[in-house]
ROFITI-245725 format. One record per residue: residue number from 1; z, x, y of N, C-alpha, C in turn. Coordinates in nm, 2 decimals, always signed. Atoms other than C-alpha are relative to their C-alpha. Example, Ala and Ser with C-alpha at 12.3 -4.5 7.8 and 13.67 -1.06 7.14 Angstrom:
2
+-----+--------+--------+--------+--------+--------+--------+--------+--------+--------+
|   n |    nc3 |    nc1 |    nc2 |   cac3 |   cac1 |   cac2 |    cc3 |    cc1 |    cc2 |
+-----+--------+--------+--------+--------+--------+--------+--------+--------+--------+
|   1 |  +0.00 |  +0.09 |  -0.12 |  +0.78 |  +1.23 |  -0.45 |  +0.00 |  +0.09 |  +0.12 |
|   2 |  +0.00 |  -0.09 |  -0.11 |  +0.71 |  +1.37 |  -0.11 |  +0.08 |  -0.08 |  +0.11 |
+-----+--------+--------+--------+--------+--------+--------+--------+--------+--------+
***
This chain:
63
+-----+--------+--------+--------+--------+--------+--------+--------+--------+--------+
|   n |    nc3 |    nc1 |    nc2 |   cac3 |   cac1 |   cac2 |    cc3 |    cc1 |    cc2 |
+-----+--------+--------+--------+--------+--------+--------+--------+--------+--------+
|   1 |  +0.00 |  +0.08 |  -0.10 |  +0.01 |  +0.01 |  +0.00 |  -0.04 |  +0.08 |  +0.16 |
|   2 |  +0.02 |  -0.06 |  -0.15 |  -0.09 |  +0.13 |  +0.35 |  +0.09 |  -0.04 |  +0.09 |
|   3 |  -0.11 |  +0.02 |  -0.09 |  +0.16 |  +0.13 |  +0.63 |  -0.06 |  -0.02 |  +0.12 |
|   4 |  +0.06 |  -0.04 |  -0.12 |  +0.11 |  +0.05 |  +0.98 |  +0.11 |  -0.04 |  +0.09 |
|   5 |  -0.11 |  +0.01 |  -0.11 |  +0.30 |  +0.04 |  +1.30 |  +0.00 |  -0.11 |  +0.13 |
|   6 |  +0.04 |  +0.13 |  -0.11 |  +0.33 |  -0.25 |  +1.52 |  +0.10 |  +0.06 |  +0.10 |
|   7 |  -0.10 |  -0.03 |  -0.13 |  +0.48 |  -0.23 |  +1.91 |  +0.04 |  -0.13 |  +0.02 |
|   8 |  -0.02 |  +0.13 |  -0.07 |  +0.68 |  -0.55 |  +1.96 |  +0.11 |  +0.02 |  +0.07 |
|   9 |  -0.14 |  +0.03 |  -0.09 |  +0.97 |  -0.66 |  +2.20 |  +0.11 |  -0.07 |  -0.11 |
|  10 |  -0.08 |  +0.04 |  +0.08 |  +1.29 |  -0.70 |  +2.07 |  +0.01 |  -0.16 |  -0.04 |
|  11 |  +0.01 |  +0.15 |  +0.00 |  +1.24 |  -1.09 |  +2.15 |  -0.13 |  -0.04 |  -0.07 |
|  12 |  +0.13 |  +0.04 |  +0.13 |  +0.89 |  -1.07 |  +1.93 |  +0.06 |  +0.01 |  -0.12 |
|  13 |  -0.05 |  -0.01 |  +0.13 |  +1.09 |  -0.95 |  +1.64 |  +0.07 |  -0.10 |  -0.05 |
|  14 |  -0.11 |  +0.12 |  +0.08 |  +1.35 |  -1.22 |  +1.64 |  -0.09 |  -0.10 |  -0.01 |
|  15 |  +0.07 |  +0.12 |  +0.07 |  +1.08 |  -1.44 |  +1.67 |  -0.09 |  -0.03 |  -0.18 |
|  16 |  +0.07 |  -0.05 |  +0.14 |  +0.90 |  -1.30 |  +1.36 |  +0.12 |  -0.05 |  -0.10 |
|  17 |  -0.11 |  +0.06 |  +0.09 |  +1.25 |  -1.31 |  +1.19 |  +0.05 |  -0.14 |  -0.03 |
|  18 |  -0.03 |  +0.17 |  +0.00 |  +1.32 |  -1.67 |  +1.28 |  -0.11 |  -0.06 |  -0.08 |
|  19 |  +0.10 |  +0.04 |  +0.08 |  +0.98 |  -1.75 |  +1.13 |  -0.01 |  +0.02 |  -0.14 |
|  20 |  +0.00 |  -0.03 |  +0.13 |  +1.02 |  -1.59 |  +0.83 |  +0.13 |  -0.05 |  -0.10 |
|  21 |  -0.15 |  +0.04 |  +0.03 |  +1.38 |  -1.71 |  +0.81 |  -0.05 |  -0.18 |  -0.07 |
|  22 |  +0.05 |  +0.15 |  +0.03 |  +1.17 |  -2.08 |  +0.75 |  -0.08 |  +0.02 |  -0.13 |
|  23 |  +0.08 |  +0.00 |  +0.14 |  +1.01 |  -1.93 |  +0.41 |  +0.08 |  +0.04 |  -0.13 |
|  24 |  -0.09 |  -0.03 |  +0.10 |  +1.17 |  -1.92 |  +0.08 |  +0.07 |  +0.16 |  -0.01 |
|  25 |  -0.11 |  -0.11 |  -0.01 |  +1.44 |  -1.64 |  +0.05 |  -0.09 |  +0.14 |  -0.09 |
|  26 |  +0.03 |  -0.11 |  +0.10 |  +1.28 |  -1.47 |  -0.25 |  -0.13 |  +0.04 |  +0.03 |
|  27 |  +0.12 |  -0.07 |  -0.10 |  +0.93 |  -1.42 |  -0.06 |  +0.03 |  +0.08 |  +0.09 |
|  28 |  -0.04 |  -0.04 |  -0.13 |  +1.06 |  -1.30 |  +0.24 |  +0.14 |  +0.13 |  +0.01 |
|  29 |  -0.12 |  -0.07 |  -0.01 |  +1.41 |  -1.11 |  +0.19 |  -0.02 |  +0.13 |  +0.01 |
|  30 |  +0.02 |  -0.14 |  -0.04 |  +1.27 |  -0.76 |  +0.16 |  -0.09 |  +0.03 |  +0.13 |
|  31 |  +0.05 |  +0.02 |  -0.09 |  +1.03 |  -0.80 |  +0.45 |  +0.13 |  +0.00 |  +0.10 |
|  32 |  -0.11 |  +0.03 |  -0.09 |  +1.34 |  -0.90 |  +0.67 |  +0.09 |  +0.10 |  -0.03 |
|  33 |  -0.09 |  -0.11 |  +0.00 |  +1.54 |  -0.63 |  +0.54 |  -0.05 |  +0.12 |  +0.09 |
|  34 |  +0.08 |  -0.10 |  -0.06 |  +1.30 |  -0.39 |  +0.64 |  -0.01 |  +0.02 |  +0.13 |
|  35 |  +0.03 |  -0.01 |  -0.12 |  +1.24 |  -0.49 |  +0.99 |  +0.15 |  +0.00 |  +0.07 |
|  36 |  -0.10 |  +0.01 |  -0.08 |  +1.59 |  -0.53 |  +1.05 |  +0.05 |  +0.14 |  -0.01 |
|  37 |  -0.02 |  -0.10 |  +0.02 |  +1.67 |  -0.17 |  +0.92 |  -0.07 |  +0.13 |  +0.10 |
|  38 |  +0.10 |  -0.05 |  -0.08 |  +1.37 |  -0.03 |  +1.09 |  +0.03 |  -0.03 |  +0.18 |
|  39 |  -0.03 |  +0.05 |  -0.16 |  +1.48 |  -0.21 |  +1.45 |  +0.11 |  +0.06 |  +0.03 |
|  40 |  -0.10 |  -0.09 |  -0.04 |  +1.82 |  -0.06 |  +1.42 |  +0.01 |  +0.12 |  +0.02 |
|  41 |  +0.01 |  -0.16 |  -0.01 |  +1.74 |  +0.27 |  +1.38 |  -0.08 |  +0.03 |  +0.12 |
|  42 |  +0.06 |  -0.05 |  -0.14 |  +1.49 |  +0.26 |  +1.67 |  +0.10 |  -0.05 |  +0.10 |
|  43 |  -0.09 |  +0.03 |  -0.06 |  +1.76 |  +0.06 |  +1.87 |  +0.12 |  +0.08 |  +0.04 |
|  44 |  -0.10 |  -0.18 |  +0.00 |  +2.04 |  +0.37 |  +1.79 |  -0.08 |  +0.09 |  +0.08 |
|  45 |  +0.09 |  -0.14 |  -0.10 |  +1.76 |  +0.63 |  +1.93 |  +0.00 |  -0.01 |  +0.13 |
|  46 |  +0.01 |  +0.01 |  -0.16 |  +1.70 |  +0.48 |  +2.22 |  +0.12 |  -0.01 |  +0.09 |
|  47 |  -0.13 |  +0.00 |  -0.09 |  +2.05 |  +0.45 |  +2.32 |  +0.05 |  +0.13 |  +0.03 |
|  48 |  -0.07 |  -0.14 |  -0.01 |  +2.12 |  +0.83 |  +2.27 |  -0.08 |  +0.10 |  +0.11 |
|  49 |  +0.04 |  -0.14 |  -0.09 |  +2.07 |  +1.11 |  +2.53 |  -0.09 |  +0.07 |  -0.09 |
|  50 |  +0.14 |  -0.07 |  +0.05 |  +1.73 |  +1.27 |  +2.50 |  +0.03 |  +0.13 |  -0.08 |
|  51 |  -0.04 |  -0.10 |  +0.07 |  +1.87 |  +1.56 |  +2.38 |  +0.05 |  -0.01 |  -0.18 |
|  52 |  -0.03 |  +0.04 |  +0.13 |  +2.00 |  +1.39 |  +2.04 |  -0.11 |  -0.11 |  -0.06 |
|  53 |  +0.09 |  +0.09 |  +0.09 |  +1.83 |  +1.18 |  +1.76 |  +0.09 |  -0.04 |  -0.11 |
|  54 |  -0.10 |  +0.05 |  +0.07 |  +1.95 |  +0.96 |  +1.51 |  -0.10 |  +0.05 |  -0.13 |
|  55 |  +0.03 |  -0.01 |  +0.14 |  +1.91 |  +1.07 |  +1.14 |  +0.08 |  -0.07 |  -0.12 |
|  56 |  -0.12 |  +0.08 |  +0.10 |  +2.04 |  +0.81 |  +0.88 |  +0.12 |  -0.03 |  +0.05 |
|  57 |  -0.16 |  +0.04 |  -0.07 |  +2.43 |  +0.77 |  +0.97 |  +0.02 |  +0.13 |  +0.08 |
|  58 |  -0.10 |  -0.09 |  -0.10 |  +2.43 |  +1.11 |  +1.16 |  -0.11 |  -0.02 |  +0.12 |
|  59 |  +0.08 |  -0.03 |  -0.14 |  +2.33 |  +1.19 |  +1.54 |  +0.01 |  +0.14 |  +0.01 |
|  60 |  +0.01 |  -0.14 |  -0.03 |  +2.21 |  +1.53 |  +1.56 |  -0.06 |  +0.06 |  +0.11 |
|  61 |  +0.01 |  -0.04 |  -0.11 |  +2.18 |  +1.77 |  +1.84 |  -0.15 |  +0.05 |  -0.01 |
|  62 |  +0.16 |  -0.08 |  +0.02 |  +1.79 |  +1.87 |  +1.92 |  +0.02 |  +0.09 |  +0.11 |
|  63 |  +0.01 |  -0.14 |  -0.07 |  +1.78 |  +2.21 |  +2.08 |  -0.15 |  -0.01 |  +0.02 |
+-----+--------+--------+--------+--------+--------+--------+--------+--------+--------+
***
């Protein structure tokens, strides 16, 4: 499977998640989880100072 990158606002992501929430859980739970994990990581990275980055559960200083 090929991956693609989309650039959406938080409001747009929430709209997509709400729409997915109306579908049967068994069909969409993996996609919802991927969106949530990737979104959380990106939001955490955007809140860090420029000389740091988020890697998994650790914040690393970039030199």
